[in-house]
C-alpha positions in Angstrom: 21.2 -2.2 28.2 18.0 -0.3 29.0 18.6 1.2 32.4 15.8 3.7 32.1 12.8 2.9 34.3 9.6 3.7 32.4 5.9 3.5 33.2 4.3 0.4 31.9 0.7 1.5 32.5 0.5 4.3 30.0 -2.1 4.8 27.2 -2.5 2.1 24.5 -2.2 3.7 21.1 -2.0 0.3 19.2 -3.7 -3.0 20.0 -4.3 -6.4 18.5 -7.5 -7.7 20.2 -8.2 -11.5 19.8 -6.8 -11.4 16.3 -6.8 -14.2 13.8 -5.0 -13.8 10.5 -3.8 -16.0 7.6 -1.7 -15.6 4.5 -3.6 -18.1 2.4 -6.9 -19.9 2.9 -8.1 -20.7 6.3 -4.8 -21.8 7.9 -4.3 -19.2 10.5 -0.9 -17.9 11.5 -2.3 -15.7 14.3 -4.7 -17.5 16.6 -6.5 -15.2 19.0 -3.4 -13.0 19.5 -3.6 -10.1 22.0 -0.9 -7.4 22.1 -1.1 -3.9 23.7 1.5 -1.4 22.6 1.8 1.1 25.5 3.0 4.6 24.9 6.5 5.7 25.7 8.2 2.3 26.0 9.9 -0.4 23.9 7.6 -3.4 23.5 9.5 -6.5 22.5 7.9 -9.5 20.8 9.9 -12.8 21.0 9.3 -16.5 20.2 10.6 -19.4 18.2 10.7 -19.4 14.4 7.1 -19.6 13.1 5.6 -18.1 16.2 3.9 -15.3 14.3 6.1 -12.4 15.4 6.6 -10.7 12.0 3.1 -11.6 11.1 1.9 -9.6 14.1 3.7 -6.5 12.9 2.3 -7.0 9.3 -1.2 -7.3 10.7 -0.7 -4.2 12.9 0.4 -2.3 9.8 -2.3 -3.5 7.3 -0.1 -5.7 5.2 -2.2 -8.7 6.3 -6.0 -8.7 6.7 -7.6 -9.8 9.9 -10.1 -12.6 9.6 -11.3 -12.3 13.2 -10.7 -9.8 15.9 -9.7 -6.1 15.9 -6.7 -3.9 15.2 -7.2 -0.7 17.1 -5.4 2.7 17.0 -6.1 5.2 19.7 -9.2 3.2 20.6 -10.5 3.2 17.0 -11.1 0.0 15.1 -8.9 0.2 12.0 -9.3 -3.2 10.4 -8.6 -2.9 6.6 -6.5 0.2 6.9 -3.9 0.4 4.2 -0.1 0.6 5.1 0.1 3.9 3.3 -2.6 5.3 5.6 -0.7 4.2 8.7 2.0 6.7 7.9 -0.6 9.4 8.1 -1.6 8.0 11.5 2.0 8.6 12.7 3.1 4.9 12.5 6.3 3.9 10.7 7.5 0.4 9.7 11.0 -0.9 9.0 10.7 -4.4 7.4 13.2 -7.2 7.9 14.2 -7.2 4.2 16.1 -4.3 2.9 13.8 -1.7 1.4 16.1 1.0 0.0 16.4 2.2 -3.5 20.0 1.3 -4.0 20.6 3.4 -7.2 19.3 6.6 -5.5 21.3 8.8 -3.2 21.0 8.7 0.6 19.3 12.0 0.5 16.8 10.9 -2.2 15.9 7.9 -0.1 15.2 10.2 2.9 13.2 12.5 0.7 11.0 9.6 -0.4 10.2 9.1 3.3 8.8 12.7 3.2 6.3 11.9 0.4 3.4 12.6 2.7 4.7 16.1 3.3 6.1 16.7 -0.2 4.3 20.0 -0.7 6.0 21.5 2.4 9.6 22.2 1.5 10.4 23.9 4.8 9.2 20.8 6.7 11.1 18.5 4.4 14.3 20.5 5.0 13.8 20.3 8.8 13.2 16.6 8.5 16.4 16.1 6.6 18.4 18.2 9.1 17.0 16.2 12.0 18.0 13.0 10.3 21.5 14.2 9.7 21.8 15.3 13.3 20.7 11.9 14.5 22.9 10.0 12.0 26.0 12.1 11.0 27.3 9.3 8.8 24.3 9.9 6.5 25.1 13.6 6.1 28.7 12.6 5.1 27.3 10.2 2.5 24.2 12.1 1.5 25.3 12.3 -2.2 26.4 8.7 -2.4 24.2 5.9 -3.7 22.5 4.0 -0.9 23.7 0.7 -2.5 27.4 1.8 -2.0 27.1 1.8 1.8 27.8 -1.0 4.2 24.9 -3.1 5.5 25.0 -1.4 8.9 24.9 2.1 7.3 22.0 1.0 5.1 20.1 -0.1 8.1 20.6 3.2 9.8 19.4 4.9 6.6 16.2 2.8 6.7 15.7 3.7 10.3 16.3 7.4 9.5 13.8 7.2 6.6 11.2 5.8 8.9 11.8 8.5 11.5 11.8 11.4 8.9 8.0 11.9 9.3 8.5 12.3 13.1 6.3 9.3 13.9 4.6 8.6 17.3 5.3 4.8 16.8 7.9 2.9 14.9 7.6 -0.9 14.2 10.9 -2.7 13.7 11.1 -6.2 12.2 14.4 -7.9 12.9 16.4 -4.7 12.6 19.8 -6.3 13.3 19.5 -9.3 11.0 22.8 -10.0 9.2 24.6 -7.2 11.0 27.9 -7.4 12.7 27.7 -7.5 16.6 29.3 -4.1 17.0 26.8 -2.5 14.6 24.0 -4.4 16.2 24.9 -2.9 19.6 25.0 0.6 18.2 21.6 0.1 16.7 20.1 -1.3 19.9 21.6 1.6 21.8 19.8 4.0 19.5 16.5 2.0 19.6 16.6 2.0 23.4 16.7 5.8 23.5 13.8 6.4 21.1 11.1 6.7 23.8 13.0 9.7 25.3 12.6 11.2 21.8 8.9 10.7 21.9 8.8 7.6 19.8 7.1 4.4 21.0 8.8 1.3 19.7 7.5 -2.2 18.8 10.4 -4.5 18.3 10.5 -8.0 16.8 13.8 -9.8 17.1 15.2 -13.3 17.0 18.1 -12.2 19.3 16.2 -12.9 22.5 18.9 -11.7 24.9 19.3 -8.3 23.1 15.5 -7.9 22.6 14.9 -8.6 26.3 17.7 -6.2 27.3 16.4 -3.3 25.2 12.7 -3.8 25.8 10.6 -2.6 28.8 7.8 -5.1 28.2 7.8 -8.5 26.5 5.3 -10.6 24.7 6.3 -14.3 24.1 4.4 -15.9 21.2 4.1 -19.5 20.2 2.0 -20.8 17.3 0.4 -17.4 16.7 -0.9 -17.1 20.3 0.2 -15.5 23.5 2.5 -17.7 25.6 3.5 -15.2 28.2 3.9 -11.4 28.8 5.2 -9.0 31.4 7.9 -6.5 32.3 11.2 -7.7 30.9 12.8 -7.6 34.3 10.3 -10.1 35.6 11.1 -12.8 33.2 14.3 -13.9 35.1 12.1 -15.4 37.8 10.2 -17.7 35.4 12.2 -20.9 35.3 10.0 -22.6 32.8 10.2 -19.7 30.4 13.9 -19.4 30.9 14.3 -23.0 29.9 12.2 -22.5 26.8 14.1 -19.4 25.8 17.4 -21.3 26.4 16.2 -23.7 23.7 15.7 -20.9 21.3 19.1 -19.5 22.1 20.7 -22.6 20.6 19.6 -21.0 17.3 20.5 -17.4 18.0 23.6 -15.5 17.0 24.7 -12.9 19.6 
């Protein structure tokens, strides 16, 4: 799916460095995890259920505190940074669970994404026009309630809202969960082209085949730690890893 050849040795705007994190008490979900997000590519994070994939994104974004290790942004230690402050740093996040305000219109949902620039009406208008250019269906439905749209249309609205601030980095947690295959392919096609629009992507997905196809670089996690990493094209030569991934595919829906 991703036929574009991109550099894998670019700058590292985001990094988890030997990170440990837990939801409750001292039972760690992340156990010395190391992830480097390189600029201008799609970084995919895969692994079995419970491997810590979504937890890694939440830790990057400040939803979960680090008990040991460092979260770094552009070389700066940012442990304890609030999610709301990450927006100001040019990092957007699309969670796995739906996050729209269903009773509000499509355009009002997009305007909420512009909260950080709410005093700049001209910039907000430019952001809305950019969103409608990327997603024409949203322009057609801009006065409709978000809850009246299909699941796929709602997902594109969430993506548009995350992009409305023109971020440098977008983090996507299971973006195609519960979507029809046709809609999933459309979403993956859009995601794969984001680096050419100047947006670095971090993608967590249970759909291993599709995640590998759209990603330039892959991290494989298991029990909250690194199992393997490398250019996605190189993973076809690792027989042991292929066998492990094949076991996961028994639980995947393509």
